N, C-alpha and C positions, 0 to 999 in steps of 0.2 A: 718618184721620191716625194715625200711629204714631211712637213715639220710637225713634231709632236712635242707639246709642252707638258712636262711632268708636274707632279704636285709640289716639287721643290723649285718650280719656276726655271727648270733647265730645258733648253730646246734640244730635241733629239732629231736627227735626220734618219727617217725610217723609210723602208720600201713597202708601200701598200700593195696588198694582194689585189690583182685585177680580175676581170670577169673570166678570163680563160682558166686561170689556175683555180679559182673558186668553183667554176663549173665542173672541172675534172674531179676535185675533191668531193663535190656533191654527188656526182655519178657513182663514185666508189662507195660513199655512205649509203646511197640509195640502193645499190645492189645488196649490200650487207643487211640493211634494214628489211628489204623485201624478203630475203631468205629467212631471217629470224621471224618475220611476221607470218609467213606461210607455215613454218615449222610450229609456231605457237598455236595458230588456228587449227592445224591438223590435230594437235594434242587435245585442244579444247573440244573439238567435235566428237572425240571419243567419250566425253562425259555425258553425251545425250543418250548413251545406251544404259546408263545406270542412274541418271539424275533427270530432273525436270528440265523442260525447255528453257525456263527462265534462268536457270543456272548456266546453261550454255550461252545464252545471250549476254549475261553479265560478265562471264569469264572472257568472252570474245571482245567486249568493249575494253575490259581491263588490259588484255594482251595488246590490243591495238594502241592504246594510250601509252603503255609501257615501252613499246618498241619505237613509236614515232616521237614521243616527248621525253621519255625517260632515258633512252639511249644517248642522245646528244647532251642532255643535262648531266648525266653521271660521268660520261667520258670527258667533257670539257671542264667539269669541276675537279675531278681527280687528277687529270693530266695537265692542268693549268691552260685550258683553252684549246685542246687538240682532240679531235676524233681520229678514227683510223684513216679516213680519207685525207684529212688535213695533215696527219703525220706523214703519210706517203708523199704528199706534195710539198712538205716543208712550210706549212701555214700554221698560224696560231691566232687565237682570239684574245685580245687584251682590252682593257678599259681605255677610255679616251685619254686618260692621264698616263698611260703606259703601265699601270699596275696590273696585277693578275685579275682575271675575271672571277666574279663571285657567283654563288649558286643562284641568287635572285636574278642576276643578269642572264645566266644560261637558261633559267626557267622562262624568262620573257622571250628570249630568242627561240626556244623550242615551241612555245605556244604560238608565236607569230609564224613559225615555219609550217605549222599544220594548215594555216590558211593560205599563205602566199606561195608555198612550195607544193603542198599536196593537194589542196582543194582547187586552187586556181592555176595549176600546172606551171608554177614559177614565173608567170607573166608579170605580176607586180614587182617581184624581186629583180627581174631583168631590167625593167624600165627604170626602177629606182637606182640600181647600180650604175646604169649608163649615165644618168643625170647627176650623180653625186661625185664630188671632186675626190673623195676618198674611197669610192666604190662601195658604199654602204647600201644594204638592203633595208627593208622596213624593220626587221627584227633588230638590226644594229642601231637604227635610229631610236627605236623605243627603249632599248636596253642601255644605250650609251657605250657601245663597244665598237671596235674596229678590228679587221682581219689584216694581219701583217705577214710579210714573207720573211722567214728566218734564214733560208739558204740564199744568201746574197753572193753571187759570183764575184771573184776578184778580177781586177783589170788584167788584161793579157800581158802588159808590159811592166807596170809599176808594182803589181801585187798589192801591197798596202796603199792607202790613198796618198800619203806623203812620206817620202824617204829622203835621206840626205845624199845628194850627189857627191862623189868623192872629190871632184875638182872644186866644189864650193864649200867644203867643210871649214877651211880656215877663214874664209870671208864671212861665213854665217856666224862664227863665234864672236865677231865684233859688232853684230847687229844690235841696234837699239830698238827693242820691241815693246817698250812700255806704253807707247801711244797707239798701238794697233788694236782697234776695237774688235770685240767678239763677233759682231755681225759681219764685218769685212772678212775676218778669218773664216767664218762659216761659208761665205760666198765663194772664197777661193777653194775651200775643200770640196764644195759641191761641183765646182767647175772641173777639178781634177778627177772626181768620181765619175763624171759624165763626159770625160774628154773624148773617148772613142765612140761615143754615141752621136756626136755633133758632126756636122759637115765641116770640111777643112777650112773654108773661108769663114764660117761662123765661129769655130773654136779659136782661130787666130785672132779675129777681131775682139772676141770676148776676153781672150787671155791678155791681149795688149791693154784693154781697158781696165781689167782688174789689177794688172801689174802696175799701171800708172796710179791707181788709187792707193795701192799698198805702199808704194815708195814715196807717196806724198807725206806719210807719217813715219816711215822707217828709213833709217840711215845706217851705213853709207850706201850709195847706189850700187847696183849689181855690176859685175864686169860686162864689158861690151861683147856683143856677139852671142849671148846666151838666150835661148828661147824662153818665152814667158812661163810655160808650164814647168820648166826645170827650176827657174828662179822661185816660183811660188811653192814648189815642193820643198826646196831648201829652207825657205822662210818658215813654213808650217812645221817641218821636222825639227828645226831649232827651237821653235816656240814650244813644241811638245816636250822636247828634252829638258828645257828649263822648268817647265811645269812639273815634270816628274821629279826632277832634282829638288824642287821646293817642297813637294809633298813628302819626299823621303826624309828631308831634314825636319819637317814638322812632325812626322811620325816618330823619328828617333828622339826628338826633344820630348815628346809626350811619353815615350817609353822610359826615358831617364827620370821623369817625374813620378812614375808609378812603380817602377822596378827598383829594388834596393841597389846601392852602389856596388855591393859585393857580387851581384849577379853579372856585372859587366866585366869581361876579361880585359886585363891590361890596365885597369884603373884602380888605384889603391883606395881602400875605404878609409874613412875618417877614423883616426885612432883616438882613444880616450886616454888622457894623461892621468895615471895613478888610479888607485882603487876608488870605488864609489864612496862618498862621504858617509861617515858613521851616523847613526841616529842620535839625536840629542838626548842626554841623560837628564831626567827630571831632577830638579834641585828643590830643597826645602826652603823655609823662610830664613832670611839672613839672621846671624847671631846679633843680639842687642849689645851695645857698648857696656862695659863693666863700669860700675860706679867707683870713682877714685876715693881714696881715704881722705877724710877731712884734714885740712891743714889749719894750724893755729892762726887766728886773725882773718881767715877768709870764709865767707859764707858759702855753704854747699847746698846743693839741691837734695832735699830729703825725699827718698822714694816713698810711695804710698804704703799704707799698712797692708793692704790686700790688693794684689794685682788682678784678681778676678780670673775668669776663664779666658783662655786665649793661647796662641802658639808659644808665647814667651813666659808663661807662668812658672813652669818648672825651672827654666834656665835662669830667670831672675832670682828665684828663691835659692838656687844653689850658689849663685855668685855672691849674694848678700847674707848667706847664713852665718858667715864668720863674724858679722857685726852684732849679732844677737837679736833679741826681740825688738829692740828699738828701731831696727831697720826693716822690720816687717817680715822677718824670716819665720816661717811657721814652726811651732814646737811640735814636732812629730817625727815620723820616720825620716823625713828629708834632712833633719839636723840632729839625728840621734848620735852620730859619732863625732860631732864637733865639740871640742872642749870649751867650757864656759869660763868667764873671768871669776877669780876667787880673790877677795880682798886680803891685803897683807895683815898678818896678825890674827886672823880669824881662827877660832879653834877648829882643829881638824877632827873629823869623826873617825873613830877607830875602824880598822879594817874589818869588814864583815858585819858592821852594824847596819841596821835598816835605814834607808834614806829618810831624812826629815821631811815632814809635809811642807809642800810649797805654798807660799802665800798666794792668795787669790789676786788676780790682776786687777789693776785699777780700772774703775768704770769710766775714767775720763777718756774721751775719744782722742786719738792722736790728731796731730795737726793736719788739717786738710781733710779729715774724715767727715762724712755727712752726719748730721745730728739725727737722733732717733725721731721717727715720725710721730706726730701728735695724733691721738685718736681717742675714741671713747673708752678703750680698754684701760684699766688702771695698770700702772707700771709697778713692779716690785721694788721695794726700797733697796738701794745699793748696799752690798755687804761691806762691813767695816774691815778694811784690810789693815794688817799690823803695820806699824810705822817702820819704814825702811831706814837703815842706818844712814848716817850723814854722808858716808862715802859712796852710797849707791846712786847711780844716775837716775834722773827723772825719766819716767817712761815717755817715749815719743821724742826725746832729744838725744842727739849723739853725745857721748862723753867727750870732755875737753881733751885734746891731744890725741884723738883717735881711740879705737877700742883698746881696753887694757890688756896687757900681755899676761898670759897665763903663767904663774910661777911654777917652778918645778915642785913636784910632790916629794915630801921627805919620807923616807922609808920608815 
């Protein structure tokens, strides 16, 4: 048995292939390679009848290299470290960290085998394997590999390394195992795995010592009269059961986070209350406040003559069109249908007569309007407007008492 540390810093207890099993696997591969080599050289020798001698020598070298180096490289790469001989003996070549062997590692092992196994009759490989703790030959040392034994026989009594004795199941469920270190648990497992390989006096003494170390950190103590190997088997079996339960809970929690709730049977999914909210309807600019009618004796805000361009231009014109031109309503299509004030006693035009020409508007700007810019261009003289009657309001000021009411037309 040997300890192998993986790339994730996990210590594995493996069984290293020793000299006897590796020698038997090598003899099987040697017989197969010799057969393939003799068959290949026989076929190459036939080329001397139709080709030059140089062709025969070149093909013979290529066939020898293919059988001696290519056979183990191809087999170990494709089958993850096993040739036909190793497959028959239950052996496998792995990297020093427990990972699968790579092509470059198998190539180094194959090139080293041509020297230490074929050229020197396996003498360097034999000496190196006997002196190495893991039974490595020169090719394994160069490539960073190790040959392990996959077919590990189970114990004749226990089967698995640690099982739960029925008489200790209730006691084991109350154990406090949080202080049990991994190294001590691994030592107890190795002791149980090699229990039947030890002498009776050695295994009893070793079992008592390991049991004493375990129950220095584990409570409650075991029942009286139980052998150490049975107690250690119960402790390790309970520790494994708790680890498996913890891993199952973690896996279920991870599945709940990744799988939707509707996929889990027996669990109601979250219901959404009501339909989804409707999309917001876009709204225009707010309506401006309407100007109130002027009251006697109270000053009122006079709207400007021209509102200019903007979102409220048409709205303000329509609201103030009833007050006439003094309130800035445009005289056009916007106020075409609005009746205008007619003074009392004014002569009425006969029905069907053409309309009288309107007087030109005053050139005086309304209150608050900007004055005309001064420049180099001469301005035209203002036109003389006819005198408005005394009852007509002054342009730019609201009439007293509000806009005059329109009298009814006489037929």
